[in-house]
C-alpha positions in Angstrom: -11.4 -11.3 72.9 -8.7 -14.1 71.6 -6.8 -13.8 74.4 -10.2 -14.6 76.7 -10.8 -17.7 74.5 -7.2 -18.9 74.5 -7.7 -18.9 78.7 -11.0 -20.6 78.3 -10.0 -23.6 75.9 -6.8 -23.9 78.3 -8.5 -24.1 81.2 -10.8 -26.4 80.3 -8.5 -28.6 78.0 -6.7 -28.9 81.5 -9.6 -29.6 83.8 -10.3 -32.7 81.1 -6.8 -33.8 81.4 -7.2 -33.3 84.7 -10.3 -35.2 85.1 -8.5 -38.0 82.7 -5.5 -38.5 85.0 -7.5 -38.9 87.7 -9.8 -41.8 86.3 -6.7 -43.1 85.7 -4.7 -42.9 88.6 -7.3 -43.2 91.2 -10.2 -45.4 90.2 -7.4 -47.9 88.8 -6.0 -48.1 92.5 -9.7 -48.4 93.8 -10.3 -51.3 91.3 -7.2 -53.0 91.6 -9.1 -56.1 93.1 -10.8 -56.5 89.5 -8.1 -55.9 86.8 -11.3 -56.4 84.2 -13.7 -54.1 85.9 -10.6 -51.6 86.2 -10.3 -52.0 82.7 -13.8 -51.4 81.8 -14.5 -48.2 84.3 -11.2 -46.4 83.6 -11.5 -47.3 79.8 -14.8 -45.9 79.5 -14.3 -42.7 81.2 -11.0 -42.1 79.5 -12.9 -42.3 76.2 -15.6 -40.0 77.6 -12.9 -37.1 78.5 -11.6 -37.6 75.0 -15.2 -37.1 73.3 -15.9 -34.4 75.3 -12.5 -32.7 74.9 -13.3 -33.0 71.1 -16.8 -31.8 71.0 -16.5 -29.1 72.9 -13.0 -27.2 72.8 -12.1 -29.0 69.1 -9.8 -31.0 67.8 -6.3 -29.9 69.4 -8.0 -30.3 72.6 -8.5 -34.3 71.8 -5.1 -34.4 70.3 -3.4 -32.7 73.4 -5.2 -35.0 76.0 -4.5 -38.1 74.1 -0.8 -37.7 73.7 -0.8 -36.1 77.3 -2.6 -38.6 79.4 -0.1 -41.7 78.3 3.1 -39.5 79.3 1.6 -38.4 82.7 0.4 -41.9 83.4 3.4 -43.3 82.6 5.2 -40.8 85.1 2.8 -41.7 87.6 3.6 -45.8 87.4 0.4 -46.3 85.1 1.7 -47.6 82.3 4.2 -50.6 82.8 7.2 -49.4 80.0 7.7 -46.2 78.4 7.7 -47.8 74.8 4.0 -48.7 75.3 3.2 -44.9 75.6 3.1 -44.2 71.5 0.6 -46.9 71.2 -1.8 -45.4 73.7 -1.7 -42.4 72.4 -2.0 -43.2 68.6 -5.1 -45.3 70.1 -6.6 -42.3 71.6 -5.8 -40.0 68.7 -7.8 -42.5 66.6 -11.1 -41.7 68.6 -10.5 -37.9 68.6 -10.2 -38.0 64.9 -13.2 -39.7 64.0 -15.6 -38.0 66.6 -13.7 -35.1 65.2 -14.3 -35.9 61.3 -17.5 -37.2 61.5 -19.5 -35.0 64.6 -17.6 -31.9 63.8 -16.4 -31.2 60.6 -19.8 -33.6 59.2 -18.0 -35.3 56.6 -21.1 -37.1 55.8 -24.5 -35.6 55.2 -26.5 -36.8 58.6 -28.2 -35.7 61.5 -26.3 -35.2 64.5 -27.7 -38.3 65.7 -26.6 -40.6 63.0 -23.2 -39.1 63.2 -22.7 -39.8 66.7 -23.7 -43.4 66.3 -21.2 -44.1 63.5 -18.4 -42.0 65.2 -19.2 -44.1 68.7 -19.0 -47.3 66.5 -16.0 -46.4 64.1 -14.1 -45.1 66.9 -14.5 -48.0 69.2 -13.6 -50.4 66.5 -10.7 -48.4 65.0 -9.3 -47.6 68.9 -9.8 -51.1 69.3 -7.9 -52.0 66.7 -4.6 -49.2 66.5 -4.2 -50.5 70.2 -4.7 -54.4 69.8 -2.1 -55.0 66.7 -0.4 -51.9 68.4 0.5 -53.5 71.4 0.2 -57.2 71.2 1.8 -57.3 67.7 4.3 -54.7 67.4 5.2 -53.7 71.0 4.8 -57.5 72.8 6.8 -59.1 69.7 9.2 -56.8 68.4 10.4 -54.4 71.5 9.4 -56.5 74.9 10.8 -59.7 74.0 14.2 -58.1 73.0 14.2 -55.7 76.3 17.7 -56.9 77.9 16.9 -55.4 80.9 13.9 -57.6 81.9 14.3 -61.7 82.5 12.3 -64.1 80.7 9.6 -64.2 83.9 9.4 -61.0 83.6 8.4 -60.8 79.6 6.3 -63.9 79.8 4.1 -61.9 82.8 3.9 -58.4 81.1 3.1 -60.3 77.8 0.3 -62.0 79.3 -1.4 -59.6 81.3 -0.8 -56.4 77.9 -2.3 -59.4 76.1 -5.5 -59.2 77.9 -5.7 -55.3 78.8 -5.3 -54.2 75.0 -7.5 -57.1 73.3 -11.4 -57.5 74.1 -11.4 -55.3 77.4 -10.4 -52.5 75.3 -13.3 -53.0 72.3 -15.6 -53.9 75.4 -15.0 -50.2 77.6 -15.4 -48.4 74.2 -18.4 -49.1 73.2 -19.8 -48.7 76.9 -19.6 -45.2 76.3 -22.3 -46.0 73.7 -24.9 -46.8 76.5 -23.4 -45.3 79.9 -20.8 -42.4 79.2 -22.7 -39.7 77.1 -25.9 -40.1 76.3 -29.8 -38.0 75.8 -28.0 -36.0 73.1 -30.5 -33.5 71.8 -30.9 -30.5 69.2 -27.5 -31.2 68.0 -28.0 -30.3 64.5 -26.2 -27.4 65.3 -22.5 -27.5 66.9 -20.8 -24.0 66.4 -17.1 -24.4 65.6 -15.2 -24.1 69.1 -18.9 -23.0 70.8 -17.9 -23.9 74.2 -14.6 -21.9 73.7 -15.9 -18.8 72.5 -18.1 -17.9 75.8 -21.1 -18.8 74.3 -23.7 -21.7 75.0 -23.0 -24.6 72.5 -26.0 -25.9 70.8 -25.0 -29.7 72.5 -27.1 -30.8 75.6 -24.9 -33.8 76.9 -26.1 -36.1 80.2 -23.7 -38.0 81.6 -24.9 -41.3 83.5 -22.1 -43.4 85.1 
C-alpha cells in the first residue's frame, strides 16, 4: 500500500512539475512579443501548479516543484543568471508554505473558503516581497553588478529587465490566481491528509478556468 502511495505521489508531482516547466518554456516563447503578458500568464500558471501540488500531494510535493522548476528553467535558458535561481525558488516556497500552513494544516480556525482567501492574499504578497527584495535589492546590487564576466551595458540591460520582471508583474500574476487560476471551491471543509495520494477521492473540487 505504501509503495502504491509513493508511486502515485511521484507520478502526480512529476506531472505537475512537467506542466510547470512546459508553461515556462513554451508559453514564454509563444508570448515573447509581449513581456508583460508573458509574465502574467506564465506566472499565474506556475503559481497554480505550485498550489495544486501542495493541496493535492502535500508540502514536499510543492517543495520539490519549487526547487526543481527554477533549476530546469535555468538549464533551458529561461533564467538569465545562475544566482537568480535561489531567489526564484525561495519565492515559490513562500507561496507553498503559506497554503500548506493555512489551508492544509489549518493554523486558523476558519472555514476553508476564508482560509483560501487569506492564503491567496498572504501568499501573493509574500512571494512578491521575497522576489522583489531578493532579486532587485540583493541579486542586482550585490551579485549582478559585481559580475566580472559581464560588461557594463549587459549589466545595465539585465538590471532594467529584472527590475521590471520581479516587481509589480509578479504581484499581479500572483493575484490573478484568485480570479482566474483556481475557482469554485466547494465541499472543502474536509481535506484528508494526502487524500489524492492515498488513492481516494479528495474532498476538494477545483475547477480550472484559464
